N, C-alpha and C positions, 0 to 999 in steps of 0.2 A: 455841423455841414448844411448846407441847403442844396437841397436833391429834388430832381425831377424824378417821375416815376411813369412809364409810358405799360399799360398791361396788370389791371386789374383782378384777371379772374381768381381762379379757384388758388395759384401759386403765388400770384403778383400782388392780392391781398393782404394777404400774412405777412409776406415779405417786408409790405407799406408799416403794416403794423409793428414789425419789431427794429422798423428804422425809427419809427417816431417813440416806440418806447424806449428806445437807446438816446434820444433826446435831441434828434433831427430832424431838420421841418423840409416837408415832403411837399411838394407839389403834383399833384396825381393828373393823370391823364387817361380815358377809358374808351374807347367805340361805343360802347354799349353805356352812355353813361350813369344810368344809375347806380351800376357796380363803383364808380369813381366817387359818386355821391356818397356812399354807405360809409367812408371814409372820412368823409366830412366834419362826422361828428367826432370822430376822435382825433383831428386835429392838424387834418390834412388836407391842401389846399386844392380847387378843383380847376381845372382851366380847360376849354375845348380844343386843343390841337397839341402833338407832338412836341413843336415847335417852341409854343408859352411855354411847355412844364421845361425846355432844356433852357430856356433864355434868362439868364443873370442865372442859372443853379451852377454850381461847381461841379456837379456832375450829372448826367441821366442814365436812368437804369431801365431798360426794358425788358419785359415777360409777355410773350406774347406768343402766338399757337405753332407756329410754321416760317419759313422763310417766308413765303410771301407776302405774310403780314408782317414781318422783319422789317423788307424790303418799305411796303406801304409806309411805315412810321419812320423811315428816314428822307425819303425821298418827296421831293413835292413842295408846294411854297409854304405847306403846315407842316413840312417833316424835319427831322431834328437836325439835319446838315442844313436848313433855314436857317438856324438858331445863330449863324454867325459863326468867326474862326475861335479861337483858342477854347472849345466843350472839350470835354470827358464824354462821351459815350460807354456802357458796360453794358454788352448786348448777352443778358441771361440767357435765351431764348436755345432752345438747344436747334444749332444750324447743320446744315449741310457745310464738307470744304468749301466748294465755291462759292456760295454765298459769303461765307466767312471772309475769305480773298476777297473778295469784290466790294465787300464793305471796310474791309482794310483801307484799299485803295480811295473808293470815293472821301473816306475819312480823312486822308492825307490830302486829297486833290482841293479839301473845305477846309486845310488846316485846323482840323479836330482831332484831339486821340480817339484812338478804338481798344478797347479789351475785349476779348471774349471770354464771359466767364458763366457757362453754362454751370447746373447744378446737381448734384445729385440728393433724392429727396422725393418726396411723395409730399400731400399737403400738410398734412398730419405735421410732418418734422419741419416744415416751414413755419406753422402756428408756432413750434416746440422752440422755436432759434436753432435746429439739430442740421442744417442742412451743411453738407460737405461744396463748398465749393472750387473750380476750377479758374487758374487768373494765366491770360496768353496778352504781353504784348507790351509795349513799350514802358520798361524798368521804370522812368519817371510818373506815368500816368499808373500805374499801378500802386505807388507809393504815396498818390493821393488820390487814389480808390479805395484804400485798405480799410480805414475806419468804415466805412461803409460797409462794406463784405463782409467786415468782422463780425458786423451787427446786425446779419442776418442769418449766421450759420458758425458751427463750431468748429472748422477749421476753414483755411484758402491753402489751396497749392497753387505754390507759380510753378509756371513751366516756359519759361522764354519768353523771347520777343517776339515770336510770331504766333499771332491770334490763332492761326488755322490749328495749331497743334492742340488747342483745349478744345474744340469742337472736336476733335479726333477722338482724343482720351474719352471725350463724352460719349461718343456714337461706341466707340470698344467699349466700354463701360454700359449701356444700355444692351448691345448685345451681350455681354455675360448675364444679364437678367433676362432677358427674353430666352436665353438656352436655356438658364437653369427653370425659367418656369415650364418648358418646355418636356424637361426634363423629370423633372416631379409629376406631373401628369403624367407620362409614362411610366414611372414608377410606379404611381400608383395607383395604374392601371394594371399592371404586372400583379401587384400584391392583392388586388382585387381578385384576381385570378384564381387565386389560390385560398381564400377565405382572410386576406389579413387586410383590416382597417386604414384605411388612409393617415389617420391620424398616429395609428401605430409606425407606419411605413415613415413616416415624417421623424416621429420622435428616436425611434431607432437612428435612422440615415445622419439626423441632424444630431446627435446626442455622440452618435460613435467616432461620425466622420470629418464634419462640418463646423458646428458650434458657431452658424452663423444665425442672428436674429434675423436678416434680409429672410433666408430663407423657412425661418420659424414664422415670420411673416406673411408669407406668397403661400407655403404649405398650408396653412389654415385657413386663407382663402379658397384654397385651388378643395381641399377635401369639405370644407362646407358647400361650394357650389352656386353660391349666390354672389353674383361677379355685377348685377345691375347698379349698385353705388361703386359709380369706377372715383379711386385714385388717380388714377391716369388710362385716360380711355384705349383702348383697342385701336382704334383708327390713326393713332397718336405713335402707337407702338410699330404700326405698319409703315408709317411715316418716318420713321427713324432707325426702320431695318432697310429702307431703301433708300437713307441717306448713308446708311451703312454701304449699303452694295454698292452706289457710286463710290464712295472714297476708297474700297476696294478696288474697284475697277483703276481708278485711278494712281492707283500706287505702283504698279498693279499687286494686289495681295491677295491669295487662293483662300475662299473662305467656304466652304464646300458647307458648314453645317448653318450657315449664316443664311444659305440661298434653302435650307430645309428650314427653319422656322420664318422667314418669311413667308414661305407659301403657307404655313399653318397661320399665318397673321393675316393675311390674302383671303383666308379662306374662313377666320371667325369672321372681320367685316363684310362676305360674301354673303352669311347668314342672319346678316342684320344685328351682328355685334357688336358691332363699330362705337358706340358708344358706351359698353360695359366695359368696366376693368380690365387691363388685358392678361389679368389672372386667366381671363378664360380660356385664353391660349391653354393654358394645363386641363380645362376642363375640356375642352375637344379633344384632347390624347385619351381622355376617358371616357366621352362618346365614343369614341372611334372604335374601342377593345368595348364598347356595349354595354357600358355601365352610364346610366343618363342619373345617377341622383348628384 
């Protein structure tokens, strides 16, 4: 396929590499051009605007930081919507439900198809082609996009015709992760109070109760206590917590545990750790108990 790709940061770049390795032709744009230029050596074509990335492509994929960045690459004379009717846009960015609903409407007005396709997985999963992709939107658009989506991950979950469904489920999934991180940090703190090392707590709990490779990975991060090399930054986790809160309020859906982890993420960012990995949330729970290792 001829694919446009907008946003070649820590997640977008490895996703582009997966597309290239699968034989797709990829045209890339990034706000910081140097990040896109690095992919030119691997076969990507670099352009100056999102509209150029989308123009003539069978589909355009976006993977940018947040709702504001997504809107910016869609709107205006250089945006994706300016590339003309008939286009297909797959937004892999984690977005709020209100933004996803607005984008779906704007694409309808521009006679373009829109899919919400947020992903589960950190940069190392993207590099290995092991993302899990959520996809929601018109069935015909999904069938057009399927080859590219399958090239970037290990599986695609179809979630129906309403693009908002994928964004709601992505926020729900991220909520479970932030709650798990907080839970592990508190469990480690309790174990440490009674002389049990975090690694041992993780071994026993994950082996006997959960058997989760995700818990294993985050547990090791929290036990190690070094969060400065961010696979997913705490300020982005805080952003997602706020998006989940907005979705819950619009539901309305009571989510009292979400309020707890949202405030803990806010404290993590307020302590100057917004650029650290969001596993620092678990480290904060240990600090509160007096363990600063």
